[in-house]
N, C-alpha and C positions, 0 to 999 in steps of 0.2 A: 458305555462312556464312564460309568462309575469305576470300571476296572482300570482305566487309565488315569483318572483324576489324581490319585495319590502320587503317582509318578510325576505328573505334571506339576503338582505342588512342590515336590522335592526338587524338581528341575528348576523351578522358578527361584527357589531359595538359593541353591548352589549357583545358578546362573547370575543371581544378583551379586554374589561375591566375585565371580569371574568378570562380570561387567565392571564392577567397582575397581578390580585390579587392572583391567584393561584401560579404564579411564585414567588412572594414575600413570600407566605406562605411556599412553598417547600424550598426556600432558608434558612429561619430561622429554619425549621425543620431539614434540612440536616446538619446544622452547630451547632445545640445545642441538638438535640434529643428531644426537647420539642415542641409539637404541640400546636399552639397558637389559642385557641378558641376566643380570643379577636381581631383577625385580622380584622374582619368586623367592630368592634367598633372603631378600629384605623382609618379605612376609613371614618366612620361616623364623628369622631372628625375632620378629615381633611376637610371634606365637609362643616361642620358648621363654622370652622375657616375661610375658604375661603370666605364663605358668609359674615361673620362678617367684614372681611377686605375689600372685593371688593365692596359689596353693602352698608353696613352701614357706612363704613369709607372712601369710594371713593378712595381706593388705586388701582392703575392700576393692571389689572389682572396678568401680568407677574411677577410683584413684589410680589403680594399676593401668586401666585403659588410657587415662590421660598421660601417665608417665611413658607408656609405650608409644602412643600415637604422636604426641607432641614432642616428647624428649627423644626417644630412639629414632622415630621417623624423621624428625628434623635433623638430627645429628647425621644419620646415614645420608640424607639428602644433601647436606652441606659437603660431606666428604666426597660423594659421587659427583657433585657439581665441580669441585676442584679438579677431579680427575677428568670429567667431560670437557672442561674448559681447555685442557691441553690436547684434546683429541679432535678439535674442530677441523683441522687441516689434515688429519691422518687418514690413511686408506682404511677401508672397511675391515680388512683382516686385523689391523692394529686395534680398531675399536672393539671388535668382537673379543679379542684376546684380553683387552683391558677390562671389559665388563664380566668376562668369565672369571677373572681373578677374584673379585669379591665373592662370587658364587662359591668357588672352591673353599675360600677361607671360612665363610659362614657355615657351610656344611660341615667342614672339618671341626670347627669349634663346637658346634652343636653335638656332633657325634662323640667328641672327647668328653664333653660335660655330661651328656645324658644317655649315651649309648646309641647303637644303631637300631635297636628294637623299637617297634611301634608301641606306644602306650596311650591310653585314653586319659582325657582330662575332664574335670567336672563341668557341667553346664552352668554358666553364670547368669544366663538369661532365664526368665520364667518359662517353665515347660508345660504349664497348663494348656489345655486345648479348648477350642470352641468349634462348633459344627457349622459348616457352610458347604453343603453338598458332601464334603468329606471333613474329617477331623483335621484342623489346622492348629499348630502350636503357636503360642504367643511369641516364642523365640523365633520361629520361622517368619512370622509377620514383622517382627522388629528388624530382623536382618534384611528383609526385602525393602522395608521402608527406609532404613539407613542407606542402603545402596541407591535407591531412587533419589533420596534427598541430597546425598553427597554428589552424585553424578549431575543432577539438575543444577545444583549450586555452582559446580565447576563450569558447567556449560554456560550459565549466565555470566560467571566471572570472565570467561574468555571472550564472549561475544558482545556483552553489554557494558563493560566497564573499561575505563581508560587503561587501568593496569593490565587487564586481560588482553587488550589490543597490543600493548607493549610486549607482553609475553609471546604473542603470536608473531610479532615482527622482529623480535630480538635475534632469532636465528638467521633471518635473511639479511638484515642490515643493522648491526648493533650501533654503528656510527650515527645513523639516522635517528635511532631511538635516543641516543645521547643528546642529540640536538633538541629533542622535545622536552628535556629536563629530567629524564629518567637515567638512573645508573644501570647500564646494561648488565653488569656483573650482579648487581643486587636483584634485578628482575629474574635472571636465570637462577640465582640461588633460591629465591622465594619459590619459584616453580618447582625446583627439585625438592625443597622442603615439603611442599604440599604433596608432590608425588610420593615421597618417602612415607609421609603420614598415611596416605591412602593405601600404599602397599602393606604397611604394618597393620592397619585396620582390617584389611581383607584377610591377612593371616590369622589375626585374633578371632575373627568371626567364623572362619571355616575350621579352625582346629578342633572344637568340641565334636564336630560331626565326623571328621575323618581321622582324628587322633594325631599325636605328635610323632613325626618321623621326618628327619632332615631331608631325606631324598624324596619321600612321597609328597611332603608339603610343597617343596620346591616345584615338583612336577605338576602338582595341582594348580598352582598359581601361574605356572608357565602356560596353562591352557588359556590364559587371558590373551595369548598371542592370536588365537583364532578370533576372539572378540575384537581385538584391534584391527584385524584384517577386514572384518565386516564394516568397521568404521573407516576403512581405507587409511588408517593411521593418522587421521586428521579430525574426524567428526566424533565428538564426545557422546551425544545422544545415540547415534547409531552404534557406537562401541558398546554402550551399556545394553542397548537392545540386542546386539550380537551376543553378549554374554547370556542374556535370557534365552535366546534361541539355542545356543550351544548347551546350556544347562538342561533345557527341556528335551532336546534331541538325545543327549547323553543318558538322561533318566529313562526315556522310552527305549533306548538301545539296551539299557541294563535289563529291562523287562524282557526284551526279545532274546538277549543272551542267556537268560535263565532257562529258557526252554531249548536253546540251541548252543550247546557247549563250545562248538567250533568257533563261535563269535564272541568269546569271553572278552577279548580285547577291544571289542567295538565301542563300548561306552567311553573308555579313556582315549580312543582314537578320534572321536567326533571333532574335537577342536582342531586337530591337525589335518583332518580331511578338509575341514572348512578353510583352514589356513592355506593349505597347498592348493586347493581348488580356486580360491579367490585370487591368490597371487598369480596363478597360471592364466586365469581368464582375464583378469584386469590388465596384467602386464605393467611395464614400467611407466607407460603414459598415463595411467589412471591413478598413480601413486605419487606422494610428495617426492620431489627430486632433491638429491643431495649434490653438493658442489663437487666438481671434479678435483681429484687430488692425485698426487703422485705416490707410488709405492716406494719403499726403501729399495735402493739399488741392490740387486742380487749379485753376489760374488760368483761369477761364472767359473766353471772348472777350467783351469789352464794347466797344461802338462808341464811338470817340472823338468829341469835339464835331465838329459839322458842318464848321467851318472847318479844323480840324486834319485831318479825314479827306480833305477835298478837296485840301489841300496835300500830304499824304502820298501820295495817289493820283497827283497830277501828278508828284511827284518819282519815285515808283516807275516810272511810265510812261516818264519821261525816261531813267531808268537802263536800262530794258529796251530802249529804242530805240537808245541809243548803245553798249550793251554789246558787240555784235558787232564794232564798230570798235575798241573798247578792248582786247579780249582777243585779237584776231587769230586765230592758228592754234589757240589753246586753246578755241575756241568749242565743239567737240564735247564737251569736258569739262563745260562749263556746260549743254549739252543733257542730258548724263547726269545732272547734278545736279538738273535740273528733274524728270526721271523719278523719281529717288530721293526727292525731296521728296514726291511723291505717295505713294510707298511708305511713307515715314515717317509721313505723315498717316494712312494706313490702319492702320499698326501702333500709332500713338498712340491711335486710337479704342479699341483693345483694352486697351492697357497703361495709358494715362494717364486716359482718360475712364471706362472701365468697370472698371478694376482687374483685368482678366484677363491672363494671361500666354500668349503665343503664341510658340513656338520653332520654327515651321515656316513662317514668312512667306516665306522664299526659295522654297519650293515653290509658294506662291500666285503669286509673280511669274513663276516658270518656266512654270506652266500658262497664265497670261495671255499670255506671249510666244509660246508655241507656238500657242495658239488664234488669236492675231492673224495669225501666219504662215499658218496653214491657211485662215483666212477670206479673207485678202487675196490669197494666191498660188493656193491650190488652188481655192477657191470663187469667186475673182474679185470679191469685194465691194468697194465703194468704201472708201477709207481710214477715214473716220469711222464708217461702219457696222461695219467690221472692229474698230475700236477699242472701240466699244460692245459688240460681240459678245464680245470678249476678256474684258471685265468680267462679262458675263452668263454665259459658260461657266465662269469661275472661281467664280462665286457658289455653285453646288451643292457645290463642294469645301468651301467655308466651312460650308455646312449640314451636311455630313458630319462636319466637325470639331466642330460644335456638340454632337454626340452625347456625346463624352466630357466636354464642358463641363457637360452636364446632370447627369451622374453623378459628376463629380469637381470638385474645387476646389483652390485653392492649388498646392502643389508638385506634387501628383499630376496636375493639369491641365497644368502645364508639362512634366512628363515625358511625358505622353500626346501632347502636340503635338510634342515633340521626336522621339518614336518614329515618329509619323506622317510627319514630314518626312524622316527617314532611310529609311523604307520607300519613299516616293515617289522619293527620290534613287537608291536601290539597285536598285529593281525596275522603275520606270516611266520614268525619264529615258532609259535606253538603248533602250527599246522603240520600235517603229515608230510608236506613238501620239504620242510626243513628239519628242525630238531624234534618235533613231535611232543607227545605228552611227557616223555622221559627226559627231554631237554638234553639229549646226548646221542652221539653217533660215533661208531668206531672209526679210527683213522690209522690204518696199519703202517708200519715202517717199511722202507724198501727192502726187497730181497736182493742182496748183492751177490754177484757171481762168485762162486767159490767160498763164500762167507756165510751166506744164509741171511736171515732177518737181522738188520742192523741194530746193534746195541747203541747206547748213548754216545760212546766215543765215535763210532763209525757214522752214526747219523749226524753228529756235529760237523764232520768233514763234508758230508753230503749237503747239509744246509748252507755251509759257508760257500760251497761251489755254486749253489743256486743264487746266493747273494752276490757273488762276484759276477755271475752272468747278468743279473739285473743291473748292477752298477755299470758294467760295460755298455749295456743297451741304453741306459739313461745318459751316459756320457756321449755316446754316438748321437742320441736324440738331441742333446743340447747343442752339439756342433752342427747339426743338420739345418736345412732350411726351415723345417717345422719348428725346431727349437727357437730360431730367430723369430718366427711368427708368434710363438707363445710369449716371448718376451715383449714383442710389439703389442700383443693383445693386452698385456698388463699395463703398458705405458700409455697407449692411446688406441682404443678400438676404432675410433672415428678415423684416425689417420690410416689405420690398416685398411679400412673400407675404401678410403679415398684412393689408395694405391691399387685398387682393384682386387684385393684379396678378401674373400668372403669370411666374415667372422663366424658365421654359422658352421661352416665346415671345420674351421679351426677348433671351435668349442666342442663339437661332437668328437673329433679326434682326441682332444685333450681329455675329456671325461672317460672316453673308451679306454685310452692307454692307462690312465690312472686306475680305473676299475680293474683292468687286467692285472696290474702289479699287486693291487690290494687282494685280488682273488688268489694269486700265487702266495702272498704272505699268509692268508688264511689257511692254505693247505700246509705250509711249512709249520705254522704254529700248532695246528691240529695234530700233525704227525709227531711233533715233539712231545705233546702230551698224550699221544696215542688215542685221542678222543676229541671230537668236535662238539663243543657245547656253547650255550648261550651266555654263560658266565663271563662277565667282563666285556661284553659286546653290546651293551645298552646304548641308548641314544645320548645319555649324559656322558658316557665314556668318550664319545667323539669330541665333546667340548674339552675334556681333559687333554686329549691328544693334541688338539690344536694349540692349547696353552703350553704344553711341554715342548712342542716343536718350536714355538715362538721364542723360547728363552735360550735356545742353543745356537743362535747366530744365523747368518744369511747364506753361508756356503752349504749347498744342498746335501752333498754326501757327508761331509763332516757333521753337520747338524743332525742328520738322520741317525748316525751312529751314536752321537751323544744323547739324543732324545731316547733312543732305545735303552741305553745304559742307565739313564736316570729313572726310566719307568720300570724296568725289570731287574737290572742287576743290583743297583744301589739298595733297594729295599731288602734284598736277601742278606745284606751285611749289617742291617740295622735291627734293633730289638723288634720282637713280634708286634708290640703295641704301638709302633711308631708310624704306622701307615697313615693315620689321620694327620699327624704332624707333617709328614711328607706332602700330603695333599695341600695343607695350608701353606707350606713353603712354595709349592708349585704356583699357588694362587698369587702369593706375594711377588714371586719372581716374574710371573706373567704381567703383573701391573708395571713392574720396573722396566721390563723389556718393551712394553708398549709405550711407556713414557719416553724411553730412550729413542725408540724409532720415531715417535712424533717430534721430538726435539731435533733429531737429525734433519727431518723434512723442513722444519722451521729455519734451521741454520742454512740449508741449501737454498731455500727461497730468498733469504736475506742476501746471500752471496750473489745470487742471480740478479736481484734488484740493484745491488750496489755496483755490479759490473756493467749491466746493460743500460741503466738509466743515464749515467754520465755520457755514454756514447751517443745516446739519442739526443741528449741536450746539446751535445757538440755538433749535431748535424751530420754525424758520420754515416756512411752508406751501409747498406744491408750486410755487406761482407764483414764489416767490423762487428756488427751485432751478432752475426752467426758465429764469428770466431770467439767472441766472449761467451756466447751462449753454450758453446761446447764444453766449457770448463766448470760448469756448475752441476753436471748431471749426476755425479756420485758424491756422497758425503766424504768418501776417501780422497777426493780431489781438493780438499780444502786448502792444503798447502800449495798446490799448484795454482789454485785460484788466488791465494794471497800473493803469490809470486807475480801473477799477471795483473794484479790490481794496480792501476796507474798511481804514481806518487802524487800527493796533493800539489807539490810545486810544479810538476810537469804534466799535470792532468790534460790540459788542452793540447799542448804540443805533441804528446805521444799519440793522442787520438787522431790528430791531423796527419801525423806521419803514417799511421796505419791506414787511414782512409786513402791517402795518396798512393 
């Protein structure tokens, strides 16, 4: 037992921080209905500000702590509450994108200011030890006591005080809270300020143990997602207890991994194993429900007039032919952009067409890249067969991911897919099944008849041909019955089931098709670099991809091309040190895009209410209501809705005429 006690102590200390961060996360979620993916980034911001104040400016640590927790925590809470207030009616994809934006901005600013390398900071708590079966540091005891005290205090606040009851009820019925004398906006703002302070406090407490690193710190506090899952995203004491459980299991996993190198990623995977398992077992019925919302209307592909399509096709063909001569040595960048366009098409099928959120698309691309390498190098298959095989091998992974999609929806599906991606990254990427210890596999170019192994120019044309084939397949899919089912799945799964169409089959097909195209994209990207590697395919990369796709519009094909250009081509024309500025810009644009999408939904809802309500008051029949209802479905139909809006002077007369 003495052999395990030190690890248990370490686990309790780190688990206290995880539980504390989870408590703050659950608090903001319960009071706003918005799950904050930037919670870990808030902790990162607090840790760096504390370092700036205490180490670089010699401010005593108690004063620095107050400035960080009260000042920065409250400020971030107010800003995020303003953002969350505008997302209450938004679809989950919009909410995810909006909260990814601050995460990208904070990470980019921290990297610009302090660099990407990890560096240690001084302990500000006393490090003397006392013996209680094992040596325990006073800093460890203080961190644990702070976590217990803050979590218990917040639990009492929410359950035993009038303000806490108002915080719990404001997300369900703010008008009712207003009738009791509270200001609903002030209640939400106070909850976010407390949540922001708790997030900053967790970052300050954990930084001396793990060091300062913008990516690593964010990932560490993101482990609070698992603690929140144990508390079922509503129970604060169980959330804190979940943090302790995760911390102890991770510490014991670290001891086990020390003697079993193949399980090195196990300790960091424990929270996401818990997250994925709890969500899958509990299902949507055991979790807090979110209100039903409509997604922004997708601009479906419509064929242009024949003359226009021929002219556009000739122009596009001319651009493709002359592009290698125009870009010169930057041609590999454009090859990479072609592969990422296919990837964004596959991601857009989930997010834009079907309204599902996938935060593990990087894992699909990685599986496709490795599958292509094994088929082409180890099995010796021809290039095109290996390309097709890469998509087919990735397809079952999509089917597996469809399992949580069947049991979950909304933000819980997003969390489940994120946990699935982290598990693959931590446990499978390093294994001999995928990239192995070298984190790299060969990906040969195709051997063209009469030419030999394709060079950059020849492979560019091959990759464009693959992209065109994927575009044709997706256009055919959108026009097919399955495409209509996918759009119906996004608008109303309940209505789809009512008409006798099983949502389970539709979801399985959706994730399988998306995974197939992502696997093909992985093969194209790997062949362009002539190597399949894990670089750029981490779980946080999937968050960036969703944000970039969101800022490029609603038309699937056009937005995929633009997103690939922003992610791959644009940085090659910018200075080498501009990558972090680009990430910050992506974050800011993601917030703007989410706010625009949310405002469109609000406008559409107002148009619907203003059109249908007068008809109902006039006693018109159902046909009148249905006629008016058809004119609010797309934000682009605002002018048509205004044209159909009855004139105030002839309001009743026109409605009676229509009903007759």
